[in-house]
N, C-alpha and C positions, 0 to 999 in steps of 0.2 A: 504494500500500500504506500501511498505518498503521504509525507508528513509536512505539516505547515512549517516547522522548524525543528532543528536538532541542536541540543546543547551537549557538547562533549566534555566530560570530566575524566580524570585519570582512571577512576574505578567504575563509574556509572555513565551511561549514555541516556539522555532524556529526549524522548520523541514526543512532539506535540501532535497528539492523535485527534484532537478537536480544538477549537478556539480556546486557548488558555488552559487546556487539559494536557498534562505531561505524564507519560509513562516512563519511570526510571528502570531501565533494563540492565541487569548484570550479565556479563559473559559467564557462562556456566563453567565452574571449576570444582564444584563439590556441593554437598547437601545444603550449605548455608549461603550459597550465592543466589540470593532472592531478589525479587523485583519490588518496586514501590511506586509511588506517583504523587502528584500534587495538582491542585486546581487553583489557578490564579483568577479567581472571580470573587466578587464581594469581599468578604473578610479573609478568604483563603482557607484551604484545607489540604492536609497531607494525609495520604493513605499508606500506612506502614512506614517503618523507619530503618530498615536493614538490620544487620547483625552487630555493627560496631559504630562508634561515634564518628570515625573517619568517613565512612560511607554516608552517614546521616548528614554530616556537615556539607558534603558535596551537594546533597539535595537542598539543604538550607541556602547554600550559595546560589544554586540554580533558581530557587524561588525568589531570592532577592534580586537577581538579575532581571527577571521578567516583571517584578512587582514594584520596581523603583525603591528597593530597599525594605520592603515590607516583610512582615512575619505572619505566618498562617494563624488564624484564630483557633483552628481545630486540628486535632490529629485523631484519625480513626485507625485502630489496629484490626487487621483482618482476623487475627487469632493470637493466642498467647506465645507461639513459638519464638525462640530467641532471634531467629533470622528475620523476623518481622516486627519486633518490638523493642529490641535492646538499644536502638538508637534514639529512643524517646527522650532521653535526657537532653539532647540537643534542642528539643522543642518543649521543654517542661513548662515554659510560660504559656503555651497553648492549652486549650481545654482538651484533655485526652479522653477519648471515648473507647471503651472496650466492652465486650460481652461480659455478663456478670460472672461467668465461669472462668474467665481468663486468669484472674488472680489465683484461684485455687489450682488450676492446671500448671501455672508457671513454677510451682514448687517442685515439679519433676525436673527442672533445669537449674543447674548450679553454676553461677557465674565464676566463682573462685576455682572450681574444678576445671571448667572449660578453659579458663585463662592459663592455668598451670599446664594443661595438656598441650595447648598451643605453644607455650614457651619451651616445653621440653622437646617438642618436635616429633616428627613421625618415625624417627629412627632411634629414639631414646631407649636405652636398656632399662631405664627406671620405670618405664611405662608398661602397662599390660598390653596385650594384643589389641583389645578393644580401644584403649587410649591411643595407641599408635594409629589405628584406623581413623579415629576422629581427628587426630592431629593432621593427617593427610587431607581430610575433607575440609579442615578449617584453615588451610594455608592461605595466606593473603589477608588475614584478619588480625586485628590487634584489639583486645578487650580493655585497654587502658581507659579508666574512667567510667566504664559501664556500670550501671546499677539499675535495678528494677524500679520503674516509676509507676506508682499506683495510679489507676485511672481517676479522673475527676468525675466522670459519669460512667456507671456500669449499667448496661441495658440488657433487658431480656425480651423486649418487643421491638418491632420495626420502628424506625424513626425517620423523619424528614429533616433535612438541613437546608436552609435557604441561603444561597451565596449570591447576593444581588438579585438578578432576575433568573438565576439558575437554581433548579431544584435537584437536590441530591437525596437519593433514597438509600437508607441503610437497612439491609434485610438480615434478620437472624435466621440462619439456615442450619444451625447445629442440632444434632451431631452429624458431621459429615467427615471432613478430614480430621477435625478435632471437636471438642465440646464447646468451642467458643468462636465458631465461624461467622463472620459478618461480610456479606457482599456489599459493594457500593455501586449503585446503578444511577446513571445519568440519563433519564428518559429522552430529553430533548436532543442530546448529543448522540444517543444510542451507544454509549460507552459503558462497559461493565468492568470494574476492578474486582477480580474474583478471589484474590488470595490463593491459598493452596487448595481451594475447591477445584481449581484448574491448574495443572502443572505437568511438566514433562516427566511422567512416572507416577506411580500410585503406591501409597503406603497406607493401608487401612488401619484404623485404631481399634476397631471391634467389628464384629459381624453386624451389630445393630447400626453402627456408624456407616459401614460400607453400604448397607441396603438403603439407608436414608441418603447417602451420598449420591446414589443413582437417581433417587427422586429429585434431588436438588439439581442435578444436571438436566433431567427432564424438564424441570421448571425453567431453567435458563433457555433451553432449546424451544420449548413449546409456548411459554408465556412471556418471558422477558425479551427474547429475540434481539440480542445486541448485534450491532454491526462490527464493533471492535471489542475484543476481550483482552484485558491485561492479566495474564496468569501470575500466580505466585512465583513461578520459576519458568524460564524458557522464553521463547519468542512471542511477541504480540501475535494474536491469532483472531480467527472468527469462529463461527459456529461449527465449521467442519471439524476443527480439532476438539471442540466440546463434545460433539457426537462420537468422535473416535475414543475419547476418554470414557464416555458412557458405555460404549461397546466393549472396551477393555474390561471394565468392572463387571459388566454382565457376563462376559466370557469367563472371567476369573471365578465368579460365584458358581456358574454352571459347571466348569471343570473341577472346581473344588468338591462340589457335591457328587459329581460323577465318580471321582477317584477316592474319596474319603472312606476309610474304615476305622474301626476302633483301635486297631493295632499299628497303623501306619505312623511313621514319624514325619516331621515337617519337611526334611530334605527329600525323602523318598517321594512324598506327595508332590512337592514342587516339581520334581523331574517328570512327573506324569502329566502335568498341565501343559496344554498346547497353547503357545503364544505366537504361533507362526505369523499371524496377521500384524504383530506389533514389534517385530524385531528391529525396526528402524528407530525405536525409542531408546533413550539413553540408558545404558547399563541394565540390560534385561535381567541380569542375575538378581537384581533387587526384588524380583518376584518372591524370592525366598522369605523375605521379611514379612511381606503381606500374608503369605500362606501360613507362616509360623504364628502370626497374631490371630488369624482366623481359626486355626486349629486349636490353639489354647482357649480361645473364647468359646468354641463349641464344646470343649471338655470342661468348662467352668474353671479354668486355671487363670492365674494372673497373666495378662496378655502382653505386658511390656517385654520387648526382646532382651535377652541376655547378651549385652554388647561385647562381652569378652568371648562369646562363642560365635557371634554373627560373622566376623571377618573370615574365619576358616570356612564357614558354610558358603559365603559369597565366592571365595576362591574356588571351592569345589564346583559351584554352579558355573563360574566363568570357564572352567576347563570342560565342563559337561556340555554346555550349550552349543559350542562349535561341532561337537561330535553329533549332536542331535539335528542341528539345522544347517551345518556346513556354511557355505558362502551366502546364505540368506541373511545373516547378520550384517547390517550395513554400518560402515564407518561413519562417525559423526563429528563434525567440527564444532566445538563449543563456542567459538567466536561467531558462528553463524547467526546467533541471536542479535548481533549488532549490525547485521546487514541492513542496508537502507532500502 
């Protein structure tokens, strides 16, 4: 698509997808390379704030460039995850709006632990296998100065925000990717900021969440009908990709139910699932994490992954998938999300 303007920063590229509406897109390098955005209308609004203060400051600077030095009145976080909310301190003078479950969910993420993992690095002998996995995924970030900023407003219902003559709709669609998902819809501009409800790859948090996630994608496709979708990760897209993600989740649930039995383990079940239609997606081996969560949920077990075990399982899947699919797995350029 053509953009009205593009603001290039060292870490983030901001595409003007509609008049005064900017999508901040990160080049994909790991699980925390997330997207965000801002609206330069009325009093101004920021949607998500990245994983660290350095990325958030780039968005603040971009906002100032187009608003004659202004600051946004509002920050809306798509959900609690660190890669979408840990830059909030840069905007702590704004009114920060989150889902009412975000503060509870954020307790699963520890700033001090993540900071130490990053500083030790991906090859540290002092780190566990899981910590080295995360260190590799977190390369390029610095958590100096990061602290959790509590919301000024915690919502459980849909709300509308008026920015001058522009109406912004905030929709509570949880549970989907998380228990705190908020979509931001601009009906006049037909632009949807989707957070991790739409992104390159799927990680389900529970069977209930996954089934509702499909319903949320159906709502986007059938009711909201955006022309531009800004995902939580990956390239700006339209409804074609939203439909593809919905089909991926439907296929996952169908294949999971087809191959599940009471004795099977997560890795064996993952290898049974057919994802041949989705091999162009980033890191298809991550299917294991989703299957593991679904299996534990079905058996009534705590569903959070054991991250010290996950890296070895992912390596097993990375070796197995080429054996199963051969050259059907397509190479992918992470910088392609910056293509104009």
